[in-house]
C-alpha positions, 0 to 999 in steps of 0.5 A: 614260312620260307622252307622248301620241298626236296625229293628224298630217296628211301632205300627201304622203299626204293623210291623218292618221296617229297620231304619238307625242309624247314627254314634255317640259318647256315654258317659258322657260329658267331658270324654276323647275320646279313640283312635279308633285304640285301640278299639276292637269290640266284637261279642256276640253269 
């Protein structure tokens, strides 16, 4: 399972709460899917 948590703001509660974001594939329809073994994650600081 490769999802992630994100803080989501609820205006009715005026507070942030964690929300689980499921794994998904982003990109245009019909585009080739890259080999996940060759993908690299970058950390921004």
